[in-house]
Every structure is written in C-alpha cells, then in structure tokens.
One Martini backbone bead per residue (centre of mass of N, CA, C, O) as a GRO file, in nm:
protein
  119
    1MET     BB    1  -4.924  -3.855  -2.287
    2GLN     BB    2  -4.971  -3.523  -2.357
    3SER     BB    3  -4.857  -3.225  -2.344
    4LEU     BB    4  -4.975  -2.898  -2.323
    5LEU     BB    5  -4.682  -2.762  -2.427
    6SER     BB    6  -4.590  -2.883  -2.703
    7PRO     BB    7  -4.640  -2.636  -2.900
    8LEU     BB    8  -4.427  -2.450  -2.713
    9ASP     BB    9  -4.142  -2.578  -2.704
   10PRO     BB   10  -3.974  -2.426  -2.922
   11PHE     BB   11  -4.011  -2.146  -2.793
   12LEU     BB   12  -3.884  -2.206  -2.512
   13VAL     BB   13  -3.606  -2.294  -2.610
   14SER     BB   14  -3.528  -2.027  -2.758
   15MET     BB   15  -3.552  -1.844  -2.505
   16SER     BB   16  -3.355  -1.989  -2.309
   17GLY     BB   17  -3.099  -1.953  -2.492
   18SER     BB   18  -3.110  -1.623  -2.509
   19ALA     BB   19  -3.114  -1.557  -2.182
   20GLN     BB   20  -2.829  -1.633  -2.156
   21PRO     BB   21  -2.542  -1.542  -2.043
   22GLY     BB   22  -2.236  -1.476  -2.104
   23ALA     BB   23  -1.914  -1.490  -2.003
   24TRP     BB   24  -1.861  -1.178  -2.006
   25THR     BB   25  -2.099  -1.095  -1.823
   26ASN     BB   26  -1.978  -1.243  -1.569
   27PHE     BB   27  -1.694  -1.078  -1.569
   28ILE     BB   28  -1.755  -0.774  -1.525
   29PRO     BB   29  -1.796  -0.749  -1.213
   30PHE     BB   30  -1.516  -0.859  -1.139
   31ALA     BB   31  -1.352  -0.640  -1.290
   32LEU     BB   32  -1.467  -0.398  -1.134
   33ILE     BB   33  -1.369  -0.480  -0.854
   34LEU     BB   34  -1.068  -0.484  -0.926
   35ALA     BB   35  -1.048  -0.188  -1.017
   36ILE     BB   36  -1.136  -0.060  -0.750
   37PHE     BB   37  -0.920  -0.187  -0.573
   38TYR     BB   38  -0.679  -0.065  -0.721
   39VAL     BB   39  -0.755   0.240  -0.692
   40LEU     BB   40  -0.815   0.245  -0.367
   41ILE     BB   41  -0.546   0.069  -0.271
   42LEU     BB   42  -0.286   0.021  -0.453
   43LEU     BB   43  -0.205   0.304  -0.553
   44PRO     BB   44  -0.163   0.448  -0.277
   45MET     BB   45   0.049   0.245  -0.177
   46LYS     BB   46   0.260   0.296  -0.397
   47ARG     BB   47   0.298   0.598  -0.342
   48ARG     BB   48   0.390   0.569  -0.046
   49GLN     BB   49   0.635   0.385  -0.099
   50LYS     BB   50   0.783   0.585  -0.283
   51LYS     BB   51   0.809   0.815  -0.077
   52VAL     BB   52   0.970   0.654   0.136
   53GLN     BB   53   1.207   0.573  -0.047
   54GLU     BB   54   1.297   0.860  -0.115
   55PHE     BB   55   1.351   0.947   0.174
   56GLN     BB   56   1.565   0.724   0.245
   57ASP     BB   57   1.761   0.802   0.009
   58ALA     BB   58   1.794   1.119   0.119
   59LEU     BB   59   1.960   1.057   0.343
   60LYS     BB   60   2.186   1.241   0.566
   61VAL     BB   61   2.433   1.376   0.713
   62GLY     BB   62   2.274   1.591   0.968
   63ASP     BB   63   2.003   1.500   0.996
   64LYS     BB   64   1.694   1.566   1.150
   65VAL     BB   65   1.523   1.305   1.323
   66VAL     BB   66   1.250   1.064   1.340
   67THR     BB   67   1.133   0.794   1.469
   68THR     BB   68   0.876   0.562   1.495
   69SER     BB   69   0.933   0.562   1.825
   70GLY     BB   70   1.030   0.884   1.901
   71ILE     BB   71   1.325   0.940   1.826
   72PHE     BB   72   1.558   1.192   1.858
   73GLY     BB   73   1.797   1.291   1.592
   74GLN     BB   74   2.127   1.273   1.448
   75ILE     BB   75   2.298   1.205   1.175
   76THR     BB   76   2.631   1.028   1.154
   77LYS     BB   77   2.553   0.750   1.001
   78ILE     BB   78   2.551   0.551   0.689
   79ASN     BB   79   2.396   0.268   0.569
   80ASP     BB   80   2.214   0.047   0.398
   81LYS     BB   81   2.038  -0.055   0.678
   82SER     BB   82   2.158   0.185   0.860
   83VAL     BB   83   2.149   0.426   1.139
   84GLN     BB   84   2.322   0.682   1.304
   85LEU     BB   85   2.235   0.828   1.619
   86GLN     BB   86   2.228   1.134   1.787
   87ILE     BB   87   2.065   1.189   2.114
   88ALA     BB   88   2.325   1.294   2.276
   89ASP     BB   89   2.579   1.558   2.427
   90ASN     BB   90   2.522   1.568   2.751
   91PRO     BB   91   2.835   1.500   2.819
   92VAL     BB   92   2.770   1.255   2.631
   93LYS     BB   93   2.777   1.084   2.347
   94VAL     BB   94   2.478   0.946   2.210
   95ARG     BB   95   2.459   0.639   2.024
   96ILE     BB   96   2.251   0.492   1.774
   97GLU     BB   97   2.128   0.201   1.603
   98VAL     BB   98   1.916   0.195   1.319
   99ALA     BB   99   1.696   0.135   1.106
  100ARG     BB  100   1.619   0.290   0.820
  101ALA     BB  101   1.303   0.226   0.843
  102ALA     BB  102   1.277   0.386   1.133
  103VAL     BB  103   1.266   0.641   0.977
  104GLY     BB  104   0.992   0.880   0.969
  105GLY     BB  105   1.136   1.178   0.982
  106TYR     BB  106   1.150   1.503   1.021
  107GLN     BB  107   1.203   1.750   1.218
  108GLY     BB  108   0.902   1.944   1.217
  109GLN     BB  109   0.753   1.727   1.047
  110ASP     BB  110   0.580   1.528   0.882
  111PRO     BB  111   0.542   1.209   0.855
  112VAL     BB  112   0.616   0.960   0.624
  113VAL     BB  113   0.566   0.742   0.824
  114THR     BB  114   0.337   0.557   0.953
  115GLU     BB  115   0.229   0.427   1.255
  116SER     BB  116   0.123   0.135   1.147
  117GLY     BB  117   0.361   0.058   0.920
  118ASN     BB  118   0.253   0.161   0.669
  119THR     BB  119   0.389   0.251   0.338
   0.00000   0.00000   0.00000
C-alpha cells in the first residue's frame, strides 16, 4: 500500500531540512543572557571592588575611620593585613587591632564598604 503523501515526500523533506535553525542561532540567546549578566552584575561588582581596594590602599596613620562593625577610631599603625585603631584616650589610650578589610570608610562620610559585606 502506497502512502497518500508519496508525491509530496520530496517537498516535505526539503522544507524540513531548511526550517531547522543552525547552531549559531541556538547560541545567540545564551550569549545575550551572558552579556546581560556581565553588564548588570559583574561590571558593577568589579567597579565596587576596585573602589574599596583603592580606599584601603590609601589609608594612612592619623585617618579617622569607621569599621564595618561600627567602631569609630583613629589609625595609629598600619600593617599589610591589619590596622591599629585608637578608640579612646580618656584617661587611658585604648587601641585595638582590626583587619584592614574591616575598615569601612572615613568618619563623617558615606561608607566605602557596604553593610552586607559585598565589596
């Protein structure tokens, strides 16, 4: 028994072959999603990290700063990884050592490091 569509078989085969999208067509939406993710999430994060790194590199003795935990103090000593803060001087000078990354900003200015810990 012969199929009723047999005269149309060559036409249907040629249409089905040309209607399939190529590999690049399937890749375009994925590439667009990656590009949007990069622009909306990764670029601002890199800018923020660069700003925080520049702030931490610019710290010097005598700066009045606020830590991310809310401690106010004046820098008395700086190491590679830590900062010594003087937090009180009446009647005894009270100094604490905190991680350099814990310094969130200058006193009286907006914090450079966000509260959530994201840099």
